[in-house]
C-alpha positions in Angstrom: 70.5 99.5 160.3 70.0 100.3 156.7 71.1 98.0 154.3 74.2 98.8 152.1 73.6 99.3 148.4 75.4 97.0 146.3 74.5 98.2 142.8 77.3 98.7 140.5 77.6 101.5 138.3 77.5 100.6 134.2 78.2 102.6 131.1 75.3 103.8 129.9 76.4 103.7 126.2 77.7 100.4 125.8 76.4 99.0 129.3 79.6 97.8 130.3 80.2 97.4 134.2 82.5 99.4 136.5 84.9 96.5 137.0 85.0 95.7 133.6 86.3 99.2 132.6 89.4 101.5 133.0 87.0 104.0 135.2 83.5 105.7 134.6 82.4 108.9 134.6 79.0 110.2 136.1 76.7 112.5 134.4 76.5 116.2 135.9 72.8 115.8 136.4 73.6 113.2 139.5 70.6 110.6 137.6 73.1 107.7 138.1 74.1 108.0 133.7 77.6 107.1 133.6 80.1 106.9 130.2 82.9 104.5 130.1 86.6 105.5 129.0 86.5 102.9 126.2 83.5 104.3 125.0 84.9 108.6 125.2 87.7 107.0 123.4 86.1 105.7 120.7 84.1 108.8 120.5 87.2 110.6 119.9 87.9 108.2 116.8 85.0 109.0 115.4 85.2 112.7 115.4 88.9 112.1 113.9 87.6 110.5 110.7 84.7 113.5 110.2 85.7 116.3 107.9 86.7 119.6 108.8 87.6 117.7 112.4 91.1 117.5 113.8 90.6 115.3 116.7 91.3 111.5 117.5 94.1 109.6 115.5 92.9 111.8 112.4 94.8 114.8 113.9 97.0 116.5 112.8 99.7 119.2 114.0 98.7 122.8 113.5 101.1 124.5 111.2 104.0 125.8 113.3 107.1 126.7 111.2 110.1 126.6 113.9 112.1 128.7 111.2 111.1 130.4 108.3 113.7 129.7 105.4 115.2 133.1 103.8 114.9 134.1 100.6 118.5 133.1 99.7 117.8 129.6 101.8 114.9 129.0 99.2 116.3 130.2 96.2 119.2 127.5 96.8 116.7 124.9 97.7 115.6 125.8 94.3 118.8 125.6 92.4 118.5 121.6 93.0 115.9 121.1 91.3 114.9 123.5 88.6 117.6 124.8 86.2 118.2 128.5 85.2 115.4 130.6 86.0 117.2 132.9 88.0 114.4 135.9 88.2 111.4 133.5 88.5 113.3 131.9 91.7 113.8 135.4 93.0 110.5 136.9 92.9 109.1 133.3 94.2 111.9 133.0 97.0 110.8 136.8 98.3 107.0 136.3 97.8 107.0 133.2 100.4 108.8 134.2 102.3 107.7 137.5 102.7 103.9 135.6 102.9 104.9 133.0 105.7 106.3 135.8 107.8 103.3 137.4 107.7 101.2 134.6 109.4 103.5 135.2 112.1 102.5 138.3 112.5 101.0 139.5 116.0 97.4 140.4 115.8 97.6 143.2 117.9 100.2 144.8 115.3 98.7 147.9 113.6 100.4 147.3 110.5 98.2 145.1 107.9 100.8 143.2 105.9 98.7 142.4 102.5 98.7 138.9 100.6 101.5 138.8 98.2 99.5 136.2 95.4 101.9 135.7 92.4 101.3 135.3 88.9 104.2 133.3 86.5 104.1 133.9 83.0 106.4 131.4 80.8 106.5 129.1 77.6 105.1 125.6 78.4 107.7 123.0 80.0 109.9 126.2 81.3 109.3 125.0 84.8 106.0 127.0 86.3 104.8 123.9 88.2 108.0 122.2 89.2 109.1 125.6 91.0 105.5 125.2 93.6 105.7 121.8 93.5 109.6 122.4 94.9 108.5 124.8 97.0 105.8 123.3 98.8 108.5 120.4 99.2 110.8 122.8 101.4 108.0 124.4 103.6 106.2 121.5 104.5 102.6 122.7 103.7 99.7 121.4 102.0 100.2 121.8 98.5 97.1 121.5 95.5 97.5 121.9 91.6 94.4 122.9 90.1 93.6 123.0 86.4 91.4 126.4 85.4 91.0 125.2 82.1 88.0 122.3 83.4 86.1 125.8 86.0 83.1 127.2 85.2 80.5 129.4 86.9 77.9 127.9 89.1 75.8 126.2 87.7 77.5 125.0 84.3 78.8 121.7 83.2 82.6 121.8 84.7 84.0 122.2 88.3 82.8 125.2 90.8 85.4 127.7 92.1 85.0 126.2 95.2 87.0 122.9 94.0 90.3 124.5 94.1 89.6 124.9 98.1 88.4 120.6 98.3 91.9 119.8 96.7 93.7 121.4 99.1 91.5 120.3 101.7 92.3 116.3 100.5 95.5 117.5 100.4 95.8 118.2 104.1 93.7 115.5 105.1 91.0 117.7 106.0 92.8 119.7 108.6 91.4 122.7 108.2 93.9 124.6 110.5 96.6 123.6 108.1 94.7 123.7 104.6 94.1 127.8 105.8 97.9 127.8 105.6 98.7 125.8 102.6 99.6 126.9 98.5 97.5 126.4 95.7 98.7 126.6 92.3 95.9 127.2 89.7 97.7 126.1 86.3 96.5 127.1 82.9 95.5 130.4 83.9 95.2 132.0 80.4 92.5 129.7 79.4 90.1 132.0 81.9 91.3 134.8 79.8 88.1 137.3 78.4 86.9 135.7 75.0 86.4 139.3 73.7 85.5 142.9 74.2 82.4 142.8 72.1 79.2 142.2 73.9 77.4 138.2 72.8 74.4 136.8 73.3 76.2 134.1 74.8 77.5 133.7 78.6 81.6 133.7 78.8 80.6 130.8 81.8 84.5 129.6 81.2 86.2 133.0 80.8 85.6 136.5 82.8 82.7 134.2 84.7 85.4 132.0 86.1 87.9 135.4 87.0 85.0 137.2 88.5 84.4 133.8 90.9 88.0 133.9 91.4 88.2 137.1 93.2 86.8 136.5 96.8 89.2 133.1 96.9 92.2 135.6 96.3 91.9 138.3 98.6 90.5 136.0 101.2 87.1 135.4 102.4 85.6 132.7 104.3 84.0 129.9 101.5 81.8 127.5 102.1 83.8 124.3 100.7 81.8 120.8 100.1 84.9 118.2 101.1 84.1 115.7 98.3 83.4 117.8 95.7 79.9 119.7 95.1 77.6 118.2 92.5 78.6 114.3 93.7 77.6 114.4 96.8 75.0 117.6 97.7 73.9 116.3 101.2 77.2 116.9 102.2 78.1 119.1 105.1 79.9 122.3 104.1 83.2 123.0 105.7 84.1 126.6 106.1 87.7 127.7 105.4 89.0 130.9 105.6 91.5 131.8 102.0 93.0 135.2 104.0 96.1 133.4 104.7 96.3 130.9 101.7 99.0 132.1 99.1 97.8 131.5 95.5 100.4 131.1 92.5 98.9 131.2 89.0 100.6 130.0 86.0 99.9 130.5 82.6 101.6 130.2 78.7 99.9 133.3 77.8 100.7 132.0 74.1 100.5 135.1 72.0 101.4 138.2 74.6 104.5 138.4 72.8 102.5 140.5 70.6 101.0 142.5 73.3 104.1 143.3 74.7 106.0 144.1 71.1 102.7 146.3 70.1 103.4 148.1 73.6 107.2 148.7 73.3 106.1 149.8 69.9 109.3 147.8 68.3 108.0 147.4 64.7 108.8 150.1 63.2 109.2 151.2 59.6 113.2 151.9 59.0 116.1 152.7 61.5 115.4 153.6 65.2 117.1 156.0 66.2 115.8 155.2 70.3 118.5 154.2 72.2 116.0 153.2 74.8 114.3 150.8 71.6 117.7 149.6 70.1 118.0 148.0 73.8 114.8 145.8 73.6 115.8 142.3 73.3 113.4 140.8 70.4 114.0 137.3 71.2 113.2 137.3 74.6 109.8 139.9 74.9 108.3 138.2 78.1 110.9 139.8 80.3 108.9 143.2 79.8 105.9 142.0 80.6 103.3 144.1 82.6 100.2 144.6 84.3 98.5 145.8 81.4 99.6 142.9 79.1 97.8 140.7 80.8 95.1 143.1 80.7 95.1 143.3 77.3 95.6 139.8 77.2 91.9 139.1 78.7 92.5 139.3 82.6 89.9 141.5 84.1 91.6 144.1 86.3 90.4 143.2 89.5 92.1 139.9 89.1 94.9 141.9 88.3 95.0 143.6 91.4 94.7 140.2 93.6 98.2 138.9 91.8 100.6 141.8 92.9 103.9 139.9 92.3 104.2 139.1 88.2 107.2 137.5 87.7 108.4 135.7 84.0 110.4 132.7 83.1 112.5 132.7 80.1 112.3 130.0 77.1 115.0 127.0 77.1 118.1 127.9 75.3 120.4 125.1 74.3 122.4 125.3 77.9 119.4 125.0 79.8 118.4 121.8 78.4 121.4 120.3 78.9 121.7 121.1 82.1 117.9 119.7 82.7 119.5 116.3 81.5 121.9 115.7 83.9 121.7 118.1 86.6 119.0 118.4 89.0 118.5 115.8 91.8 115.5 114.6 89.9 117.0 114.9 86.2 116.0 112.7 83.5 119.3 110.7 82.8 119.3 110.2 86.4 116.1 108.4 86.8 117.1 106.4 84.4 120.2 105.1 85.7 118.2 104.3 88.7 115.9 102.3 86.8 118.9 100.3 85.6 121.0 99.9 88.4 118.0 98.0 90.5 118.4 95.6 87.9 122.2 95.5 88.1 122.9 97.3 84.7 125.0 100.4 84.7 124.0 102.8 82.3 125.7 105.8 80.8 124.5 108.6 78.3 127.5 109.9 75.8 128.1 113.3 75.5 127.1 113.2 71.9 123.8 111.0 72.8 123.0 113.9 75.2 123.2 116.9 72.5 121.3 115.1 69.9 118.2 114.9 72.5 118.6 118.5 72.7 118.6 119.2 69.3 115.4 117.4 68.9 114.0 119.3 72.0 114.5 122.4 70.2 114.0 121.3 66.6 110.4 120.2 67.7 110.0 123.1 70.0 109.3 120.8 72.9 110.7 122.5 76.1 111.9 120.2 78.9 108.8 118.4 78.8 109.7 117.0 75.8 112.9 115.7 77.0 110.9 112.7 78.7 109.6 112.1 75.7 112.6 111.5 73.5 114.7 109.4 75.8 111.5 107.1 76.4 111.6 106.5 72.8 115.3 105.8 72.9 115.2 103.5 75.8 112.2 101.5 75.0 113.6 98.5 73.6 116.7 98.5 76.2 114.0 99.0 79.0 112.3 96.0 77.4 115.2 93.6 77.3 118.0 94.9 79.7 115.7 92.7 82.6 116.3 89.2 80.6 119.8 89.7 79.1 122.9 88.9 81.4 124.5 92.4 80.7 126.4 94.5 83.4 126.9 97.7 81.5 125.4 99.9 78.5 126.6 102.9 77.1 123.7 104.9 75.1 125.5 106.7 72.1 124.3 109.2 69.4 123.9 106.5 67.1 122.1 104.0 69.0 119.7 106.9 70.2 119.4 108.1 66.2 118.2 104.7 65.0 115.6 103.9 68.4 114.3 107.1 67.4 113.9 106.5 63.6 112.6 103.0 64.7 110.4 104.7 66.7 108.9 106.9 63.8 109.8 109.9 66.2 110.3 112.5 63.5 107.3 111.2 61.4 105.0 111.6 64.3 106.1 115.4 64.8 105.8 116.2 61.2 102.6 115.1 61.6 
């Protein structure tokens, strides 16, 4: 009678015997090779930490929006954070709604809906970046802000075009599936305008060269992206990203484009105008008449304008808008300071005349909404320094106090310089 074998299988990876493991999986070759459940779990976790993989604990849920918010719902959400700019909000709401509705289109559909990239034109400090960030917050999709001023053609000092997608991959924790349905906001798009029509002996590597490189990203193509930046880690494995479903929102101040618009509208005429259409033109806000041909005159190439089909403008902020920005949005500047002082047990109040003074200074020095923060900071710096050490329960910022603090901080002298 043959003697029964007492050999116990062991894991070929870690050497763990079968009685110390939750289970063993045998090789399909039948050569006595095994792998234990514990090793399988460890390998799965290691894969999840590698760029481009979505296994293990590094896994993120694939993008699946249960209900796309309607344009009206998107606009109402934007109203909570951005004051005014009704025209831009309407354009953005419709464009974003159509874009994510397009992603849920059936593959067998015979109608191919094209992507609706957006370009926003508006003075600095009017809310271009804030609009894009707020929409990304609502949709809960990967979002990246990139600055076009640092981009150059491949091979020159600066960042490559593919670095736009590197930021998006980082924002999605290297989940490629999620990144391919994200939003990229390209700020300062006007800074890559063509430097001039005249031929030059030097290449326009940060102007027209960058625009040419952006074409394939905006339209939709498979791009090989270095996950940690191309020049710092040249040996890294590239990740392929399909930009077909990535929504690109571009923004820029386009300083001086008003002259291009005025020239096109032919508003600079000698004597009195008898043209009724010309008389209706509001000369204090030419940006509302911006058209694709104005962007071409400014220095954007026709190919890139064609890949940014939705053009909207942001109005300059008037007194009422700046006053509302100080107090109304959820993240209003005055609310932020009130919360900071509330954490120290101090009730902070801003008098109406103090708010009016802050708005007057912002208008006087043409600082926009972004300048409101610097003005309030100059007013509050001494109080923020002293309040935590003082035994006070309440403080009201008045116009006299604000004026004295601005003078003490030499704010007006700094603006003159």
